[in-house]
C-alpha positions in Angstrom: 80.1 14.9 64.9 76.9 13.0 65.2 74.8 11.5 62.4 72.0 14.0 62.8 74.4 16.9 62.4 75.9 15.4 59.3 72.4 14.9 57.8 71.5 18.6 58.4 74.8 19.7 56.8 74.1 17.6 53.8 70.5 19.0 53.4 71.9 22.6 53.6 74.5 21.8 51.1 72.0 20.3 48.7 69.8 23.4 49.2 72.7 25.7 48.3 73.4 23.6 45.2 69.8 23.8 44.1 69.8 27.6 44.7 72.9 27.8 42.6 71.3 25.8 39.9 68.2 28.0 40.0 70.3 31.2 39.8 72.2 29.6 36.9 69.0 28.8 35.1 67.7 32.3 35.8 70.8 33.8 34.3 70.5 31.5 31.3 66.9 32.5 30.8 67.9 36.2 30.9 70.4 35.6 28.1 68.0 33.5 25.9 66.7 34.9 22.6 62.9 35.1 22.6 60.3 36.4 20.1 57.1 38.2 21.2 55.6 39.7 18.1 51.8 40.0 18.1 49.6 42.7 16.7 46.0 43.6 16.9 43.5 42.6 19.5 45.6 39.6 20.7 48.3 42.1 21.6 45.8 43.7 24.0 45.0 40.3 25.5 48.8 39.6 26.1 49.1 43.0 27.7 46.1 42.2 29.9 47.7 39.1 31.3 51.1 40.8 31.4 52.9 38.3 29.2 56.4 39.7 28.5 59.7 38.7 26.9 61.0 38.0 30.4 58.2 35.4 30.9 59.3 33.8 27.6 62.9 33.6 28.8 61.7 32.0 32.0 59.8 29.4 30.0 62.9 28.8 27.9 64.8 28.2 31.1 62.2 25.7 32.2 62.2 23.8 28.9 64.9 21.3 29.9 63.0 20.4 33.0 59.8 20.0 31.0 61.5 17.9 28.3 63.0 15.7 31.0 59.5 15.0 32.3 57.6 15.1 29.0 57.0 11.3 28.8 55.4 11.1 32.2 53.4 14.3 31.5 51.9 13.0 28.2 51.3 9.5 29.6 49.5 10.8 32.6 47.5 13.3 30.4 46.2 10.6 28.1 45.6 8.2 30.9 43.2 10.8 32.3 41.7 11.3 28.8 41.1 7.5 28.1 39.1 7.3 31.4 36.4 9.4 29.6 34.6 7.1 27.2 33.2 9.9 25.1 36.7 11.4 24.6 38.2 8.1 23.8 35.5 7.5 21.2 36.3 10.8 19.5 40.0 9.9 19.5 39.5 6.4 18.1 37.2 7.7 15.4 39.6 10.4 14.1 43.2 9.3 15.1 45.0 7.2 17.7 46.4 7.8 21.1 50.0 7.2 20.0 49.8 9.8 17.2 48.2 12.3 19.6 50.9 11.7 22.2 53.6 12.7 19.7 51.6 15.8 18.7 51.1 16.8 22.3 54.9 16.4 23.0 55.7 18.9 20.2 52.9 21.2 21.4 54.2 21.4 25.0 57.8 21.9 23.9 56.7 24.7 21.6 55.1 26.4 24.6 58.6 26.7 26.2 60.5 27.7 23.0 60.2 31.4 23.8 58.4 32.2 20.5 54.9 33.7 20.4 54.3 35.1 16.9 51.9 34.8 14.0 53.0 31.2 13.2 52.5 30.2 16.9 49.0 31.7 16.9 48.0 30.2 13.5 49.1 26.8 14.6 46.9 27.0 17.7 44.0 28.2 15.6 44.4 25.2 13.4 44.4 22.9 16.4 41.2 24.6 17.6 39.5 24.1 14.2 40.5 20.4 14.2 39.0 20.1 17.7 35.8 21.8 16.6 35.5 19.5 13.5 36.0 16.3 15.4 33.4 17.4 18.0 35.6 18.1 21.0 33.7 20.5 23.2 35.6 23.5 24.8 34.8 22.2 28.3 36.9 19.1 27.7 39.7 21.1 26.2 39.7 23.4 29.3 39.7 20.5 31.6 42.5 18.7 29.8 44.7 21.9 29.9 44.0 22.3 33.6 45.3 18.9 34.1 48.5 19.7 32.2 48.9 22.9 34.2 48.6 21.0 37.5 51.2 18.5 36.3 53.6 21.4 35.4 53.1 23.0 38.8 53.7 19.7 40.5 57.0 19.2 38.6 58.1 22.8 39.4 57.3 22.2 43.1 59.5 19.2 43.1 62.6 20.7 41.4 62.5 24.4 42.2 63.2 24.9 45.9 63.6 28.7 45.8 60.2 30.3 46.3 60.9 33.4 44.2 62.1 31.2 41.3 59.2 28.9 41.8 56.7 31.9 41.8 58.3 33.2 38.6 58.1 29.8 36.9 54.4 29.4 37.9 53.4 32.9 36.7 55.1 32.5 33.3 53.6 29.0 32.8 50.1 30.1 33.8 50.4 33.1 31.4 51.4 30.9 28.4 48.7 28.4 29.3 46.2 31.2 29.6 47.0 32.7 26.2 46.9 29.2 24.7 43.4 28.8 26.0 42.4 32.3 24.8 43.6 31.7 21.3 41.9 28.3 21.1 38.6 29.5 22.6 38.6 32.5 20.3 39.1 30.2 17.3 36.3 27.9 18.7 34.0 30.9 18.9 34.9 32.1 15.4 34.4 28.6 14.0 31.1 28.2 15.8 29.9 31.6 14.7 30.8 30.7 11.1 29.0 27.3 11.5 26.1 29.2 13.0 25.9 31.7 10.2 26.2 28.8 7.7 23.5 27.0 9.5 21.3 30.0 9.5 21.9 30.5 5.7 21.1 26.8 5.2 18.0 27.2 7.4 16.9 30.2 5.4 17.3 28.2 2.2 15.6 25.3 3.8 12.7 27.6 4.8 12.5 28.9 1.3 12.6 25.4 -0.1 10.0 24.3 2.4 7.8 27.3 1.5 8.1 26.6 -2.2 7.5 22.9 -1.7 4.6 23.5 0.6 3.0 25.9 -1.8 3.5 23.4 -4.6 2.1 20.6 -2.4 -0.8 22.9 -1.5 -1.6 23.3 -5.2 -1.3 19.6 -5.7 -3.6 19.0 -2.7 -6.1 21.3 -4.1 -6.0 19.5 -7.4 -6.2 16.2 -5.6 -9.2 17.4 -3.6 -10.9 18.5 -6.8 -10.2 15.0 -8.3 -11.4 13.3 -5.1 -14.6 15.4 -5.3 -15.1 14.4 -8.9 -14.5 10.8 -8.0 -17.0 11.0 -5.1 -19.6 12.5 -7.5 -18.8 9.9 -10.1 -19.0 7.1 -7.5 -22.4 8.5 -6.5 -23.5 8.3 -10.1 -22.1 4.7 -10.2 -24.1 3.9 -7.1 -27.3 5.3 -8.7 -26.6 3.3 -11.9 -25.9 0.2 -9.8 -29.2 0.7 -8.0 -31.0 1.1 -11.3 -29.2 -2.0 -12.6 -30.1 -3.9 -9.5 -33.7 -2.8 -9.8 -33.8 -3.8 -13.4 -32.2 -7.1 -12.6 -35.0 -7.7 -10.0 -37.7 -6.8 -12.5 -36.1 -9.1 -15.0 -36.0 -11.9 -12.4 -39.7 -11.2 -11.6 -40.7 -11.2 -15.2 -38.6 -14.2 -15.9 -40.3 -16.0 -13.0 -43.7 -15.0 -14.4 -42.7 -16.0 -17.9 -41.3 -19.3 -16.6 -44.6 -20.0 -14.7 -46.6 -19.2 -17.9 -44.3 -21.5 -19.9 -44.7 -24.2 -17.4 -48.5 -23.8 -17.5 -48.5 -23.7 -21.3 -46.3 -26.8 -21.3 -48.8 -28.5 -19.1 -51.6 -27.4 -21.4 -49.7 -28.7 -24.4 -49.2 -32.0 -22.6 -52.9 -32.1 -21.8 -53.8 -31.3 -25.4 -51.5 -34.1 -26.5 -53.2 -36.4 -24.2 -56.6 -35.4 -25.5 -55.4 -35.8 -29.1 -54.3 -39.3 -28.2 -57.7 -40.0 -26.9 -59.3 -38.6 -30.0 -57.0 -40.7 -32.1 -58.2 -43.7 -30.2 -61.9 -42.7 -30.7 -61.2 -42.2 -34.4 -59.8 -45.7 -34.6 -62.8 -47.0 -32.8 -65.1 -45.0 -35.2 -63.3 -46.4 -38.2 -63.8 -49.9 -36.9 -67.5 -49.1 -36.3 -67.8 -47.7 -39.8 -66.2 -50.9 -41.1 -68.8 -53.0 -39.2 -71.5 -50.8 -40.6 -70.1 -51.3 -44.1 -70.3 -55.1 -43.6 -73.9 -54.8 -42.3 -74.8 -52.6 -45.3 -73.4 -55.2 -47.6 -75.5 -57.8 -45.8 -78.6 -55.6 -46.1 -77.8 -55.0 -49.7 -77.6 -58.7 -50.3 -80.9 -59.1 -48.5 -82.4 -56.4 -50.7 -81.2 -58.3 -53.8 -82.7 -61.5 -52.6 -85.9 -59.7 -51.7 -86.0 -58.1 -55.1 -85.6 -61.6 -56.7 -88.3 -63.0 -54.4 -90.7 -60.1 -55.4 -89.9 -60.8 -59.0 -90.6 -64.5 -58.6 -93.8 -63.6 -56.7 -95.0 -61.4 -59.6 -94.4 -64.2 -62.0 -96.3 -66.7 -59.9 -99.1 -64.2 -59.3 -99.4 -63.7 -63.1 -99.7 -67.4 -63.5 -102.3 -67.6 -60.9 -104.5 -65.2 -62.8 -107.3 -63.5 -61.0 -106.5 -65.2 -57.8 -103.0 -64.0 -57.7 -103.7 -60.3 -58.3 -103.6 -59.5 -54.6 -100.4 -61.3 -54.2 -99.0 -59.4 -57.2 -99.8 -56.2 -55.4 -97.9 -57.4 -52.3 -95.0 -58.6 -54.5 -94.9 -55.1 -56.2 -94.7 -53.4 -52.9 -92.0 -55.7 -51.7 -90.1 -55.0 -54.8 -90.4 -51.3 -54.3 -89.3 -51.7 -50.7 -86.3 -53.8 -51.8 -85.4 -51.1 -54.4 -85.7 -48.4 -51.8 -83.7 -50.4 -49.4 -81.0 -50.9 -52.0 -81.1 -47.2 -52.8 -80.8 -46.4 -49.1 -78.0 -48.9 -48.7 -76.2 -47.2 -51.6 -76.5 -43.9 -49.9 -75.3 -45.4 -46.6 -72.4 -47.0 -48.4 -71.4 -43.6 -49.9 -71.7 -42.0 -46.5 -69.5 -44.8 -45.0 -67.0 -44.2 -47.7 -67.0 -40.5 -47.1 -66.7 -41.2 -43.3 -63.7 -43.5 -44.0 -62.2 -40.7 -46.1 -62.8 -38.1 -43.5 -61.6 -40.4 -40.7 -58.4 -40.9 -42.7 -58.0 -37.1 -43.2 -58.7 -36.5 -39.6 -56.1 -39.1 -38.6 -53.5 -37.4 -40.8 -54.4 -34.1 -39.3 -54.2 -35.6 -35.8 -50.8 -37.1 -36.6 -49.6 -33.7 -37.9 -51.1 -32.0 -34.8 -49.4 -34.5 -32.5 -46.1 -33.9 -34.2 -46.7 -30.1 -33.8 -47.7 -30.5 -30.2 -44.6 -32.7 -29.5 -42.3 -30.2 -31.2 -44.1 -27.4 -29.4 -43.6 -29.2 -26.1 -39.9 -29.7 -26.8 -39.6 -26.0 -27.8 -41.5 -24.9 -24.7 -39.0 -27.1 -22.7 -36.1 -25.3 -24.4 -37.7 -21.9 -23.8 -38.3 -22.8 -20.2 -34.6 -23.9 -19.9 -33.5 -20.6 -21.4 -35.8 -18.7 -19.0 -34.2 -20.6 -16.2 -30.8 -19.6 -17.5 -32.0 -16.0 -17.8 -33.3 -16.1 -14.2 -30.0 -17.6 -13.0 -27.9 -14.9 -14.8 -30.3 -12.2 -13.7 -30.0 -13.4 -10.1 -26.2 -13.5 -10.5 -26.3 -10.0 -12.0 -28.4 -8.8 -9.1 -25.8 -10.3 -6.7 -23.0 -8.7 -8.7 -24.8 -5.4 -8.6 -25.2 -5.7 -4.9 -21.5 -6.4 -4.4 -20.7 -3.6 -6.8 -22.8 -1.2 -4.9 -21.1 -2.3 -1.6 -17.7 -1.9 -3.3 -18.7 1.6 -4.6 -19.8 2.5 -1.1 -16.6 1.3 0.4 -14.6 3.1 -2.3 -16.6 6.3 -1.6 -15.9 5.9 2.1 -12.1 5.5 1.4 -12.2 8.5 -0.9 -13.8 10.5 1.9 -11.0 9.3 4.2 -8.4 10.3 1.6 -10.2 13.7 1.2 -10.1 14.2 5.0 -6.4 13.2 5.1 -5.7 15.6 2.3 -7.5 18.4 4.1 -5.5 17.7 7.2 -2.3 17.7 5.2 -3.3 20.9 3.5 -4.0 22.4 7.0 -0.5 21.3 8.2 1.0 22.8 5.1 -0.7 26.1 5.7 0.6 26.1 9.3 4.0 25.2 7.9 3.8 28.2 5.4 2.8 30.4 8.3 5.8 29.2 10.4 8.3 29.5 7.5 
């Protein structure tokens, strides 16, 4: 017997052994206890895909094969999952790969336990709700289960050589996978519908809140617009008052300048009068000196008159002694005496006049001193008044500048108020549009 013949005999022998194993497994599956207890609409879905108790027995028969390969199935499944960054991020933010591997092992084993009842369905629904809450979209769930199914079919292809047994295993497995997906997707839809209804309710409440808030804001904007209008009107009044204040300040400056000019002119006149008074004082001093000289001359004339009177008296005496010859000389002596007496009398009048002149000069000098003091004080006071006028002018000019700046500030404030008013009107328009939308 050649080597090739021996090899063929060995292959046929192994094929028979495998067929025997398959028949044995089929017999075991026919004897396995299974539970298929579903009511309602899901029962119709099971009938539609023709999932029967025989299919569950086939799955129970396949469970040892699946459990033997469970480690490689789960590892390959999560190796495929971790290649998707978005799925890995969902896993890491909610659990860990190792925990999910253990969960998936139990899940796959339960699919081949031969029990499809209310507990089985509820457990799948809870898994679907968890997937929905963590944000795993149905497309990724479907893709992951397709990968699991492909692994299962690959394992069956390797270990089940009989085509009929292989076909039976594939049909049963695809049915259980299909009902798994139906349950999960139905739970997904229910959860999404619930979320959608909740979202609509929240949206309605939000719309109501927006409407109430927008109406309240509209009322506030109306009040603010009224307040802004009042502020604009008030700022206009302030501008008018500022203009009046500015005009008044200009008039004060003009009057102050005129008053200052008049004070300066008056101060100059006072200075001129003071100078003239000084010159009069000098003239009075000279007049007093002249009067004193006249007094001395009058005294001399008075002495001469006395001497002349004595001489006329002596001449009268001598003419009386001369007798008839001295009568003419006596007449001359009498006339001389009369002239001397008249001169003396005139000198007395002049002396009295000189004394009166001295007295008047003295009084005038006193009056001049008083006038000079008054003029000096007046000049000082005029200087103080001039200084005050300068201060008034300075403050008036400063007030004018402040009024100008105030006017500019009011104009700027009015412009900003108008901008605020425009913005409020725009906001009011937006709120009205929002009210219409809501």
